[in-house]
C-alpha angles and dihedrals in degrees: 000000000000128000136203128187118224129183140172088276097048104025103158142047132189123218118202126215120244138166087273101040123050098141140047127206118197108200103175150340126217114199133197121186130183112271095248097041116116094188125144109219126203131192109221127183118198128196130225089284092049089252112147111246098173136019133178132175109236100188140013094218095261107080122075099195126027143150122216126199107218105168097179127147122210125191117201140163105204112017143316128213123216117197138173114212126197130207115229089041117244092024105155116251142145123214135184114204117197117202145148 
């Protein structure tokens, strides 16, 4: 299992395909927001053409700390981009994404 830390300043990562890696399984996301933040967070997975292929809300604006099971597999050839978006934009958050 691998992990990556994302936040409001660095909210996305791109994973490239290789002979060894042609799929990505996102297991879970742990989110921590500022105590006064009312942001709604969303996990979005984009394909090679930046078309959203998966989207899931991670918070409803009320919880400060939460852990969300995702358990989704994605197959790709060139690359995938995984992004966490916040509404309103630039709302502070920290997230840990577990994948393999």
